[in-house]
N, CA, C, O and the ligand as a Tripos MOL2 file, in Angstrom:
@<TRIPOS>MOLECULE
protein
  249   247    63     0     0
PROTEIN
NO_CHARGES

@<TRIPOS>ATOM
      1 N           0.9050   -1.2410   -0.0130 N.3       1 MET1
      2 CA          0.0350    0.0050    0.0500 C.3       1 MET1
      3 C           0.8670    1.0510   -0.0080 C.2       1 MET1
      4 O           1.9320    0.9830    0.6070 O.2       1 MET1
      5 N           0.5260    2.2380   -0.7760 N.am      2 GLU2
      6 CA          1.1800    3.4780   -0.8870 C.3       2 GLU2
      7 C           1.2210    4.2900    0.4580 C.2       2 GLU2
      8 O           0.2270    4.2920    1.1840 O.2       2 GLU2
      9 N           2.3350    4.9630    0.7920 N.am      3 ARG3
     10 CA          2.2730    6.1460    1.9230 C.3       3 ARG3
     11 C           3.2090    7.3300    1.4580 C.2       3 ARG3
     12 O           4.2830    7.2700    0.8590 O.2       3 ARG3
     13 N           2.6030    8.2600    1.8370 N.am      4 GLU4
     14 CA          3.2220    9.5010    1.3980 C.3       4 GLU4
     15 C           3.8280   10.1620    2.6330 C.2       4 GLU4
     16 O           3.2790    9.9660    3.7170 O.2       4 GLU4
     17 N           4.8410   10.8780    2.5610 N.am      5 ALA5
     18 CA          5.3350   11.4900    3.5300 C.3       5 ALA5
     19 C           6.2580   12.6760    3.3360 C.2       5 ALA5
     20 O           7.0760   12.5550    2.4240 O.2       5 ALA5
     21 N           6.2680   13.7760    4.0200 N.am      6 PRO6
     22 CA          6.8270   15.0610    3.4490 C.3       6 PRO6
     23 C           8.2270   14.8580    3.5640 C.2       6 PRO6
     24 O           8.6530   14.1910    4.5070 O.2       6 PRO6
     25 N           9.1640   15.4560    2.5400 N.am      7 ALA7
     26 CA         10.5150   15.5570    2.3400 C.3       7 ALA7
     27 C          10.8670   16.8590    1.9480 C.2       7 ALA7
     28 O          10.0650   17.7080    1.5580 O.2       7 ALA7
     29 N          12.1770   17.0120    2.0690 N.am      8 LYS8
     30 CA         12.9280   18.2540    1.7000 C.3       8 LYS8
     31 C          13.8840   17.5850    0.6850 C.2       8 LYS8
     32 O          14.3800   16.4580    0.6950 O.2       8 LYS8
     33 N          14.0230   18.8290   -0.3850 N.am      9 VAL9
     34 CA         15.1350   18.5980   -1.7230 C.3       9 VAL9
     35 C          16.3420   19.4970   -0.9060 C.2       9 VAL9
     36 O          16.2430   20.5540   -0.2830 O.2       9 VAL9
     37 N          17.6330   18.5420   -1.2010 N.am     10 VAL10
     38 CA         18.6760   19.2900   -1.3090 C.3      10 VAL10
     39 C          19.4300   19.2010   -2.3660 C.2      10 VAL10
     40 O          19.4130   18.1620   -3.0270 O.2      10 VAL10
     41 N          20.2510   20.2990   -2.7330 N.am     11 ILE11
     42 CA         21.1330   20.2850   -4.1340 C.3      11 ILE11
     43 C          22.3930   19.8630   -3.8530 C.2      11 ILE11
     44 O          22.8990   20.3940   -2.8650 O.2      11 ILE11
     45 N          23.0300   19.0810   -4.4230 N.am     12 VAL12
     46 CA         24.2570   18.3800   -4.2090 C.3      12 VAL12
     47 C          25.2130   18.9710   -5.1400 C.2      12 VAL12
     48 O          25.0080   18.6310   -6.3050 O.2      12 VAL12
     49 N          26.1990   19.7570   -4.9580 N.am     13 TYR13
     50 CA         27.0780   20.1890   -5.9130 C.3      13 TYR13
     51 C          28.3850   19.5700   -5.7160 C.2      13 TYR13
     52 O          28.6880   19.1570   -4.5970 O.2      13 TYR13
     53 N          29.3130   19.4510   -6.8630 N.am     14 TYR14
     54 CA         30.6360   18.9470   -6.8040 C.3      14 TYR14
     55 C          31.4750   19.9810   -6.8740 C.2      14 TYR14
     56 O          31.4880   20.6780   -7.8880 O.2      14 TYR14
     57 N          32.2350   20.2180   -5.9000 N.am     15 ASP15
     58 CA         33.2990   21.3810   -5.9910 C.3      15 ASP15
     59 C          34.7070   20.9600   -6.4420 C.2      15 ASP15
     60 O          35.2000   19.8520   -6.2280 O.2      15 ASP15
     61 N          35.2960   21.9800   -7.0930 N.am     16 CYS16
     62 CA         36.5550   21.7040   -7.6140 C.3      16 CYS16
     63 C          37.3530   22.1720   -6.5940 C.2      16 CYS16
     64 O          36.7990   22.9320   -5.7990 O.2      16 CYS16
     65 N          38.8930   21.8260   -6.3550 N.am     17 GLU17
     66 CA         39.6250   22.2640   -5.3390 C.3      17 GLU17
     67 C          40.0540   23.7530   -5.6320 C.2      17 GLU17
     68 O          40.5670   24.4080   -4.7240 O.2      17 GLU17
     69 N          39.8710   24.2590   -6.7870 N.am     18 CYS18
     70 CA         40.0870   25.7720   -7.1800 C.3      18 CYS18
     71 C          39.0470   26.6820   -6.7600 C.2      18 CYS18
     72 O          39.2480   27.8830   -6.9420 O.2      18 CYS18
     73 N          37.7560   26.2300   -6.1210 N.am     19 GLY19
     74 CA         36.9110   26.9070   -5.5890 C.3      19 GLY19
     75 C          35.5850   26.9030   -6.5440 C.2      19 GLY19
     76 O          34.4670   27.0710   -6.0580 O.2      19 GLY19
     77 N          35.7740   26.7220   -7.7890 N.am     20 GLY20
     78 CA         34.8030   26.3830   -8.9240 C.3      20 GLY20
     79 C          33.8500   25.0220   -8.5440 C.2      20 GLY20
     80 O          33.9370   24.2300   -7.6050 O.2      20 GLY20
     81 N          33.0180   25.0930   -9.5490 N.am     21 GLU21
     82 CA         32.1980   23.8140   -9.3730 C.3      21 GLU21
     83 C          32.0410   23.2490  -10.5860 C.2      21 GLU21
     84 O          31.9780   23.9840  -11.5710 O.2      21 GLU21
     85 N          31.9590   21.9500  -10.7090 N.am     22 TYR22
     86 CA         31.9930   20.9690  -11.7500 C.3      22 TYR22
     87 C          30.5580   21.0040  -12.0160 C.2      22 TYR22
     88 O          29.6720   20.8710  -11.1720 O.2      22 TYR22
     89 N          30.4010   21.2110  -13.3660 N.am     23 ARG23
     90 CA         28.9440   21.0500  -14.0120 C.3      23 ARG23
     91 C          29.0030   20.1450  -15.0320 C.2      23 ARG23
     92 O          30.0660   20.0790  -15.6470 O.2      23 ARG23
     93 N          27.9140   19.2870  -15.4140 N.am     24 VAL24
     94 CA         28.0840   18.3570  -16.7390 C.3      24 VAL24
     95 C          28.0500   19.0800  -17.7660 C.2      24 VAL24
     96 O          27.3780   20.0880  -17.9850 O.2      24 VAL24
     97 N          28.9370   18.4420  -18.5250 N.am     25 SER25
     98 CA         29.4720   19.4770  -19.6470 C.3      25 SER25
     99 C          29.0170   18.3350  -21.0670 C.2      25 SER25
    100 O          29.0600   18.8270  -22.1950 O.2      25 SER25
    101 N          28.6400   16.9860  -20.9240 N.am     26 GLY26
    102 CA         28.6180   16.2850  -22.2210 C.3      26 GLY26
    103 C          27.5620   15.1450  -21.8890 C.2      26 GLY26
    104 O          27.0060   15.0230  -20.7980 O.2      26 GLY26
    105 N          27.3910   14.4270  -22.8650 N.am     27 LYS27
    106 CA         26.6320   13.2390  -22.7210 C.3      27 LYS27
    107 C          27.0070   11.7810  -21.9110 C.2      27 LYS27
    108 O          28.1890   11.4680  -22.0490 O.2      27 LYS27
    109 N          26.4650   11.1570  -21.3650 N.am     28 LEU28
    110 CA         26.9190   10.1090  -20.5180 C.3      28 LEU28
    111 C          27.6700    9.0890  -21.5300 C.2      28 LEU28
    112 O          27.2330    8.8490  -22.6560 O.2      28 LEU28
    113 N          28.7180    8.5810  -21.0570 N.am     29 PHE29
    114 CA         29.2770    7.3950  -21.8340 C.3      29 PHE29
    115 C          29.8190    6.1500  -20.8570 C.2      29 PHE29
    116 O          30.0540    6.3050  -19.6590 O.2      29 PHE29
    117 N          29.9470    5.1200  -21.4440 N.am     30 LEU30
    118 CA         30.3250    3.7630  -20.7280 C.3      30 LEU30
    119 C          31.8510    3.8840  -20.6480 C.2      30 LEU30
    120 O          32.5600    4.3890  -21.5180 O.2      30 LEU30
    121 N          32.2780    3.3350  -19.4480 N.am     31 ASP31
    122 CA         33.6890    2.8290  -19.2670 C.3      31 ASP31
    123 C          33.7170    1.6900  -18.3820 C.2      31 ASP31
    124 O          33.8400    1.6380  -17.1590 O.2      31 ASP31
    125 N          33.5550    0.6440  -19.3940 N.am     32 GLY32
    126 CA         33.2440   -0.8680  -18.9130 C.3      32 GLY32
    127 C          31.9640   -0.9470  -18.4220 C.2      32 GLY32
    128 O          31.0660   -0.6490  -19.2090 O.2      32 GLY32
    129 N          31.6330   -1.3200  -17.1710 N.am     33 ASP33
    130 CA         30.3550   -1.3280  -16.9590 C.3      33 ASP33
    131 C          29.8630   -0.2200  -16.4320 C.2      33 ASP33
    132 O          28.7050   -0.2400  -16.0150 O.2      33 ASP33
    133 N          30.6240    0.9310  -16.3490 N.am     34 ASP34
    134 CA         30.3350    2.1650  -15.4590 C.3      34 ASP34
    135 C          29.7640    3.2240  -16.3640 C.2      34 ASP34
    136 O          30.1350    3.5540  -17.4900 O.2      34 ASP34
    137 N          28.9220    3.6170  -15.7320 N.am     35 VAL35
    138 CA         28.1120    5.0380  -16.5210 C.3      35 VAL35
    139 C          28.8670    6.2720  -16.1430 C.2      35 VAL35
    140 O          28.8620    6.5410  -14.9420 O.2      35 VAL35
    141 N          29.4820    7.0280  -16.9060 N.am     36 LEU36
    142 CA         30.1030    8.3700  -16.4870 C.3      36 LEU36
    143 C          29.5920    9.4000  -17.3920 C.2      36 LEU36
    144 O          29.1360    9.1840  -18.5150 O.2      36 LEU36
    145 N          29.7200   10.7000  -16.7340 N.am     37 PHE37
    146 CA         29.0970   11.8800  -17.3470 C.3      37 PHE37
    147 C          30.5620   12.6430  -17.2410 C.2      37 PHE37
    148 O          31.2440   12.5880  -16.2180 O.2      37 PHE37
    149 N          30.9760   13.3970  -18.4950 N.am     38 PRO38
    150 CA         31.8260   14.3220  -18.4280 C.3      38 PRO38
    151 C          31.3630   15.8410  -17.7240 C.2      38 PRO38
    152 O          30.4010   16.5300  -18.0630 O.2      38 PRO38
    153 N          32.3020   16.1080  -16.7050 N.am     39 HIS39
    154 CA         32.1450   17.5770  -16.1400 C.3      39 HIS39
    155 C          33.1150   18.5360  -16.3690 C.2      39 HIS39
    156 O          34.2460   18.0620  -16.4780 O.2      39 HIS39
    157 N          33.0150   19.8820  -16.4900 N.am     40 THR40
    158 CA         33.8110   20.7750  -16.4710 C.3      40 THR40
    159 C          33.8030   21.8960  -15.3830 C.2      40 THR40
    160 O          32.7900   22.5250  -15.0800 O.2      40 THR40
    161 N          34.9080   22.0620  -14.8850 N.am     41 CYS41
    162 CA         34.7980   23.2300  -13.6530 C.3      41 CYS41
    163 C          34.4370   24.4230  -14.2990 C.2      41 CYS41
    164 O          34.7890   24.7150  -15.4420 O.2      41 CYS41
    165 N          33.5850   25.2580  -13.4120 N.am     42 THR42
    166 CA         33.2240   26.3500  -14.0190 C.3      42 THR42
    167 C          34.2340   27.7020  -13.7850 C.2      42 THR42
    168 O          33.9480   28.8200  -14.2130 O.2      42 THR42
    169 N          35.4020   27.3960  -13.0640 N.am     43 LYS43
    170 CA         36.4230   28.4160  -12.8880 C.3      43 LYS43
    171 C          37.7800   28.0630  -13.6350 C.2      43 LYS43
    172 O          38.2330   28.8210  -14.4930 O.2      43 LYS43
    173 N          38.3520   26.9870  -13.3050 N.am     44 CYS44
    174 CA         39.3840   26.3550  -14.0040 C.3      44 CYS44
    175 C          39.3310   25.7790  -15.2840 C.2      44 CYS44
    176 O          40.2800   25.7990  -16.0670 O.2      44 CYS44
    177 N          38.1800   25.2400  -15.5250 N.am     45 GLU45
    178 CA         38.0340   24.3980  -16.5360 C.3      45 GLU45
    179 C          38.2600   23.2820  -16.7520 C.2      45 GLU45
    180 O          38.0460   22.6900  -17.8100 O.2      45 GLU45
    181 N          38.8290   22.7580  -15.5480 N.am     46 ALA46
    182 CA         39.4550   21.3350  -15.3720 C.3      46 ALA46
    183 C          38.2780   20.2560  -15.7900 C.2      46 ALA46
    184 O          37.0950   20.5080  -15.5630 O.2      46 ALA46
    185 N          38.6670   19.1450  -16.3630 N.am     47 GLY47
    186 CA         37.7110   17.8320  -16.6430 C.3      47 GLY47
    187 C          37.7440   17.0520  -15.6820 C.2      47 GLY47
    188 O          38.7610   16.9090  -15.0030 O.2      47 GLY47
    189 N          36.5940   16.3920  -15.4550 N.am     48 ILE48
    190 CA         36.6220   15.1670  -14.6760 C.3      48 ILE48
    191 C          35.2850   14.4200  -15.0630 C.2      48 ILE48
    192 O          34.2480   14.9570  -15.4530 O.2      48 ILE48
    193 N          35.5340   12.9850  -14.8630 N.am     49 ASN49
    194 CA         34.2680   12.3200  -15.1520 C.3      49 ASN49
    195 C          33.6390   11.6020  -13.9320 C.2      49 ASN49
    196 O          34.3240   10.9310  -13.1610 O.2      49 ASN49
    197 N          32.3920   11.7630  -13.8040 N.am     50 LEU50
    198 CA         31.4250   11.6460  -12.5370 C.3      50 LEU50
    199 C          30.6600   10.5600  -12.9070 C.2      50 LEU50
    200 O          30.3780   10.3910  -14.0930 O.2      50 LEU50
    201 N          30.2030    9.6330  -11.8570 N.am     51 PRO51
    202 CA         28.9830    8.6300  -12.0860 C.3      51 PRO51
    203 C          27.7140    9.2760  -12.0580 C.2      51 PRO51
    204 O          26.6990    8.6200  -12.2890 O.2      51 PRO51
    205 N          27.6650   10.4870  -11.8010 N.am     52 GLU52
    206 CA         26.1320   11.3790  -11.6560 C.3      52 GLU52
    207 C          26.4920   12.3290  -12.2770 C.2      52 GLU52
    208 O          27.6540   12.6380  -12.5370 O.2      52 GLU52
    209 N          25.1430   13.0930  -12.6850 N.am     53 LYS53
    210 CA         25.0770   14.5070  -13.1320 C.3      53 LYS53
    211 C          25.0600   15.4780  -11.9890 C.2      53 LYS53
    212 O          24.1660   15.4260  -11.1450 O.2      53 LYS53
    213 N          25.9990   16.3380  -11.9430 N.am     54 TYR54
    214 CA         25.9040   17.5430  -10.8870 C.3      54 TYR54
    215 C          25.9460   18.7290  -11.5420 C.2      54 TYR54
    216 O          26.6510   18.9190  -12.5330 O.2      54 TYR54
    217 N          25.0070   19.7950  -10.8940 N.am     55 PRO55
    218 CA         24.6100   19.5110   -9.6550 C.3      55 PRO55
    219 C          23.1590   18.3630   -9.7430 C.2      55 PRO55
    220 O          22.4030   18.1710  -10.6960 O.2      55 PRO55
    221 N          23.1530   17.7940   -8.4860 N.am     56 THR56
    222 CA         22.1550   16.9050   -8.7230 C.3      56 THR56
    223 C          21.2270   17.0370   -7.3470 C.2      56 THR56
    224 O          21.7700   17.5710   -6.3800 O.2      56 THR56
    225 N          20.1120   16.6630   -7.2400 N.am     57 TYR57
    226 CA         19.0380   16.7570   -6.2760 C.3      57 TYR57
    227 C          18.6650   15.2440   -5.5710 C.2      57 TYR57
    228 O          18.4380   14.1400   -6.0670 O.2      57 TYR57
    229 N          18.7120   15.7210   -4.2430 N.am     58 LYS58
    230 CA         18.3470   14.5530   -3.1290 C.3      58 LYS58
    231 C          17.0810   14.7770   -2.4810 C.2      58 LYS58
    232 O          16.7900   15.9270   -2.1530 O.2      58 LYS58
    233 N          16.1930   13.7030   -2.2290 N.am     59 PHE59
    234 CA         15.2260   13.9950   -1.4260 C.3      59 PHE59
    235 C          15.4820   13.6280    0.0260 C.2      59 PHE59
    236 O          16.0240   12.5320    0.1710 O.2      59 PHE59
    237 N          15.2320   14.2490    1.0290 N.am     60 LYS60
    238 CA         15.6160   13.6720    2.6520 C.3      60 LYS60
    239 C          14.3050   13.9260    3.2620 C.2      60 LYS60
    240 O          13.6050   14.9350    3.1770 O.2      60 LYS60
    241 N          14.0600   12.6020    4.0210 N.am     61 PRO61
    242 CA         12.8160   12.8070    4.6180 C.3      61 PRO61
    243 C          12.8830   13.5970    5.8760 C.2      61 PRO61
    244 O          13.9100   13.5390    6.5520 O.2      61 PRO61
    245 N          11.7240   14.4420    6.3020 N.am     62 VAL62
    246 CA         12.0380   15.4710    7.2090 C.3      62 VAL62
    247 C          11.0790   14.8380    8.8380 C.2      62 VAL62
    248 O          11.1220   15.4990    9.8750 O.2      62 VAL62
    249 ZN         38.4840   24.1930  -10.6730 Zn       63 ZN63
@<TRIPOS>BOND
     1     1     2 1
     2     2     3 1
     3     3     4 2
     4     3     5 am
     5     5     6 1
     6     6     7 1
     7     7     8 2
     8     7     9 am
     9     9    10 1
    10    10    11 1
    11    11    12 2
    12    11    13 am
    13    13    14 1
    14    14    15 1
    15    15    16 2
    16    15    17 am
    17    17    18 1
    18    18    19 1
    19    19    20 2
    20    19    21 am
    21    21    22 1
    22    22    23 1
    23    23    24 2
    24    23    25 am
    25    25    26 1
    26    26    27 1
    27    27    28 2
    28    27    29 am
    29    29    30 1
    30    30    31 1
    31    31    32 2
    32    31    33 am
    33    33    34 1
    34    34    35 1
    35    35    36 2
    36    35    37 am
    37    37    38 1
    38    38    39 1
    39    39    40 2
    40    39    41 am
    41    41    42 1
    42    42    43 1
    43    43    44 2
    44    43    45 am
    45    45    46 1
    46    46    47 1
    47    47    48 2
    48    47    49 am
    49    49    50 1
    50    50    51 1
    51    51    52 2
    52    51    53 am
    53    53    54 1
    54    54    55 1
    55    55    56 2
    56    55    57 am
    57    57    58 1
    58    58    59 1
    59    59    60 2
    60    59    61 am
    61    61    62 1
    62    62    63 1
    63    63    64 2
    64    63    65 am
    65    65    66 1
    66    66    67 1
    67    67    68 2
    68    67    69 am
    69    69    70 1
    70    70    71 1
    71    71    72 2
    72    71    73 am
    73    73    74 1
    74    74    75 1
    75    75    76 2
    76    75    77 am
    77    77    78 1
    78    78    79 1
    79    79    80 2
    80    79    81 am
    81    81    82 1
    82    82    83 1
    83    83    84 2
    84    83    85 am
    85    85    86 1
    86    86    87 1
    87    87    88 2
    88    87    89 am
    89    89    90 1
    90    90    91 1
    91    91    92 2
    92    91    93 am
    93    93    94 1
    94    94    95 1
    95    95    96 2
    96    95    97 am
    97    97    98 1
    98    98    99 1
    99    99   100 2
   100    99   101 am
   101   101   102 1
   102   102   103 1
   103   103   104 2
   104   103   105 am
   105   105   106 1
   106   106   107 1
   107   107   108 2
   108   107   109 am
   109   109   110 1
   110   110   111 1
   111   111   112 2
   112   111   113 am
   113   113   114 1
   114   114   115 1
   115   115   116 2
   116   115   117 am
   117   117   118 1
   118   118   119 1
   119   119   120 2
   120   119   121 am
   121   121   122 1
   122   122   123 1
   123   123   124 2
   124   123   125 am
   125   125   126 1
   126   126   127 1
   127   127   128 2
   128   127   129 am
   129   129   130 1
   130   130   131 1
   131   131   132 2
   132   131   133 am
   133   133   134 1
   134   134   135 1
   135   135   136 2
   136   135   137 am
   137   137   138 1
   138   138   139 1
   139   139   140 2
   140   139   141 am
   141   141   142 1
   142   142   143 1
   143   143   144 2
   144   143   145 am
   145   145   146 1
   146   146   147 1
   147   147   148 2
   148   147   149 am
   149   149   150 1
   150   150   151 1
   151   151   152 2
   152   151   153 am
   153   153   154 1
   154   154   155 1
   155   155   156 2
   156   155   157 am
   157   157   158 1
   158   158   159 1
   159   159   160 2
   160   159   161 am
   161   161   162 1
   162   162   163 1
   163   163   164 2
   164   163   165 am
   165   165   166 1
   166   166   167 1
   167   167   168 2
   168   167   169 am
   169   169   170 1
   170   170   171 1
   171   171   172 2
   172   171   173 am
   173   173   174 1
   174   174   175 1
   175   175   176 2
   176   175   177 am
   177   177   178 1
   178   178   179 1
   179   179   180 2
   180   179   181 am
   181   181   182 1
   182   182   183 1
   183   183   184 2
   184   183   185 am
   185   185   186 1
   186   186   187 1
   187   187   188 2
   188   187   189 am
   189   189   190 1
   190   190   191 1
   191   191   192 2
   192   191   193 am
   193   193   194 1
   194   194   195 1
   195   195   196 2
   196   195   197 am
   197   197   198 1
   198   198   199 1
   199   199   200 2
   200   199   201 am
   201   201   202 1
   202   202   203 1
   203   203   204 2
   204   203   205 am
   205   205   206 1
   206   206   207 1
   207   207   208 2
   208   207   209 am
   209   209   210 1
   210   210   211 1
   211   211   212 2
   212   211   213 am
   213   213   214 1
   214   214   215 1
   215   215   216 2
   216   215   217 am
   217   217   218 1
   218   218   219 1
   219   219   220 2
   220   219   221 am
   221   221   222 1
   222   222   223 1
   223   223   224 2
   224   223   225 am
   225   225   226 1
   226   226   227 1
   227   227   228 2
   228   227   229 am
   229   229   230 1
   230   230   231 1
   231   231   232 2
   232   231   233 am
   233   233   234 1
   234   234   235 1
   235   235   236 2
   236   235   237 am
   237   237   238 1
   238   238   239 1
   239   239   240 2
   240   239   241 am
   241   241   242 1
   242   242   243 1
   243   243   244 2
   244   243   245 am
   245   245   246 1
   246   246   247 1
   247   247   248 2
@<TRIPOS>SUBSTRUCTURE
     1 MET1         2 RESIDUE 1 A MET
     2 GLU2         6 RESIDUE 1 A GLU
     3 ARG3        10 RESIDUE 1 A ARG
     4 GLU4        14 RESIDUE 1 A GLU
     5 ALA5        18 RESIDUE 1 A ALA
     6 PRO6        22 RESIDUE 1 A PRO
     7 ALA7        26 RESIDUE 1 A ALA
     8 LYS8        30 RESIDUE 1 A LYS
     9 VAL9        34 RESIDUE 1 A VAL
    10 VAL10       38 RESIDUE 1 A VAL
    11 ILE11       42 RESIDUE 1 A ILE
    12 VAL12       46 RESIDUE 1 A VAL
    13 TYR13       50 RESIDUE 1 A TYR
    14 TYR14       54 RESIDUE 1 A TYR
    15 ASP15       58 RESIDUE 1 A ASP
    16 CYS16       62 RESIDUE 1 A CYS
    17 GLU17       66 RESIDUE 1 A GLU
    18 CYS18       70 RESIDUE 1 A CYS
    19 GLY19       74 RESIDUE 1 A GLY
    20 GLY20       78 RESIDUE 1 A GLY
    21 GLU21       82 RESIDUE 1 A GLU
    22 TYR22       86 RESIDUE 1 A TYR
    23 ARG23       90 RESIDUE 1 A ARG
    24 VAL24       94 RESIDUE 1 A VAL
    25 SER25       98 RESIDUE 1 A SER
    26 GLY26      102 RESIDUE 1 A GLY
    27 LYS27      106 RESIDUE 1 A LYS
    28 LEU28      110 RESIDUE 1 A LEU
    29 PHE29      114 RESIDUE 1 A PHE
    30 LEU30      118 RESIDUE 1 A LEU
    31 ASP31      122 RESIDUE 1 A ASP
    32 GLY32      126 RESIDUE 1 A GLY
    33 ASP33      130 RESIDUE 1 A ASP
    34 ASP34      134 RESIDUE 1 A ASP
    35 VAL35      138 RESIDUE 1 A VAL
    36 LEU36      142 RESIDUE 1 A LEU
    37 PHE37      146 RESIDUE 1 A PHE
    38 PRO38      150 RESIDUE 1 A PRO
    39 HIS39      154 RESIDUE 1 A HIS
    40 THR40      158 RESIDUE 1 A THR
    41 CYS41      162 RESIDUE 1 A CYS
    42 THR42      166 RESIDUE 1 A THR
    43 LYS43      170 RESIDUE 1 A LYS
    44 CYS44      174 RESIDUE 1 A CYS
    45 GLU45      178 RESIDUE 1 A GLU
    46 ALA46      182 RESIDUE 1 A ALA
    47 GLY47      186 RESIDUE 1 A GLY
    48 ILE48      190 RESIDUE 1 A ILE
    49 ASN49      194 RESIDUE 1 A ASN
    50 LEU50      198 RESIDUE 1 A LEU
    51 PRO51      202 RESIDUE 1 A PRO
    52 GLU52      206 RESIDUE 1 A GLU
    53 LYS53      210 RESIDUE 1 A LYS
    54 TYR54      214 RESIDUE 1 A TYR
    55 PRO55      218 RESIDUE 1 A PRO
    56 THR56      222 RESIDUE 1 A THR
    57 TYR57      226 RESIDUE 1 A TYR
    58 LYS58      230 RESIDUE 1 A LYS
    59 PHE59      234 RESIDUE 1 A PHE
    60 LYS60      238 RESIDUE 1 A LYS
    61 PRO61      242 RESIDUE 1 A PRO
    62 VAL62      246 RESIDUE 1 A VAL
    63 ZN63       249 GROUP 0 **** ****
């Protein structure tokens, strides 16, 4: 049976060491069995591959 409960949404950012923030910059690709998304830093333009799209949203029960 379904049950509803209140929740709050949090935004999860992925920060770069330079103080910038990684944003998804391309389409997902496969690396073996892993799904990765290319991200670029908003400040230093460093590239990194992450298993989720950032910023992402999470729901937390209240
Ligand atoms: Zn950076």
